[in-house]
N, C-alpha and C positions, 0 to 999 in steps of 0.2 A: 740318356734316360731322360735329361732334363726336354730334349723336345718332345719326347712321347708324356712327359705328367702334364704339361704345358699345353699340349692337344688336347689330352683329354678330358683339363679343363675347360678348355672351350666349347667342347662339343659338349660337357654340361650343362654351360652357362646356357648356349643353344637351346637344347634340349628343355631344358627348365623355363625358357620364354616362350617357348615352343608350347609348351604345356599349357604356363597361363596364360596366353593369348588366345588357346583354342577354348579352355573353359570359362572366359571370359563371354568369349561367344557364343556358346552355350547357353549362357546366364543370359545374356541379351537376347536369344530367341525364347527362350521359355519366356522371359520376361512379355515379350510380344505376342506371343500366343496367348497368356492370361488372358492379357489385352484385350484380343478380341473375344476373347469370350466373358469377361468383363462388360465391353461393351453389348455383348447381346442379350445379356443380362439383364443391361441397364445397370449395373451396380458401379452406382457414382460414390458409393464409400468406399472402391477399391478405388476406383480410377482418378480422385480426387486425387491423394494421397502424392501420387505417378505422375499426373500432370503436374512441370513446375508452372507457375502462377504467372509467369513472364513467357508462358506456352502458347505455340500458336499451331492453326489448324488451315489448313489447305484445301476448299473443297470445290467440287464444279460449279457451285453455287454462290462460292466466295469464300473468305476468311476472317476469322476473331479469335480469340483468347480464348483461356480455360473456362473461363465465368460461362461463356456462351456455350462451349462446346458442353460444359456440364449440363446444363439448363438444356438445352436441345438433346441430348441423351436421357435425361430425366423424363422428359415431357413426352419424347416418342417422336417427336419433328424429325426425328433421322433415327429410326432403331437398326442397327444394324444386325442384321437378323444370324448371317451367317459369312463367315473369310474361310472360300477354299483356297489354302496356299500352293501354292504348286511352286515356288522357288525361293529359296530366302538366300541372300548374303551378308555379313557384317564386315565392317571396316571401322578396325581402332585408333584411332587419332589421340593421343594423349592419356585426357580423360573423356575423349567425347566416343562416342559409338555410331555407327550410321549403318543401319539396316535398311534393304530395300528387299519389299515383298512381290513377289508378282503373284495377284488374289482374281478370283472371281468372290464378290459381293453381292449376296442376296441383301436387298434391305430395303425398309419401305421407308418411303420418303414421300411426304404430305397425303399420307394415307393411299398411295399407288407402292405395289411393291414390284421391285426393278431389281434386275441383275445387271451388275456389269465388269467388265474386266480392267483392274487399273495393276501399275505398279506405285504402292505407298511407299515412300522415304517417312520413316523413323528415326529420331533423331533423339541421344537419349546420353546426356550429361551424370556424371559419377558425382556425388558428391558423397560427404560423410557419411549418412543414412542411409547409401543409398546411388542406383541409376534413378532420373528424372526424366520424363520424357517433358525436351524442349520443340519440337516439331512434329508436327504428323501432315503429313502432304499426301493426295489422292493427283494419279496424272491417269485420265483414260486411256486406254489404248484402244487404236479405229480399229484392230484387228483381233479378233480373240483368237487364245493361244500364242499372240506372240510375248 
């Protein structure tokens, strides 16, 4: 009888932890989708509090911090028009979430409309007031659809 109760307790704890992990993963996926929408809308009022002050952004043309990324989005230096998300995965490590998106990005860069396939790595860190984006990195795929 004691073994059955112990087994049931262990199973309950495992299911609760699994449910919490899945809930967190879905929260991060939804936050990432919102971020893409805010970037497409050039909504820097929503993006600014999401981006941590120490966040870094890695693009094909260079890397920079929060202030420059916000200014680039606001000015239209890069207009993230549409991100078609093909695959997404999330790994949670402590208070850090690492999200990988395989996307096709339609953007306007330097006045030219371009479409590129990317794997995008997004790193989020859980703080008291919610999740903050710590890093956003674009890796261009050499063959579309990979």
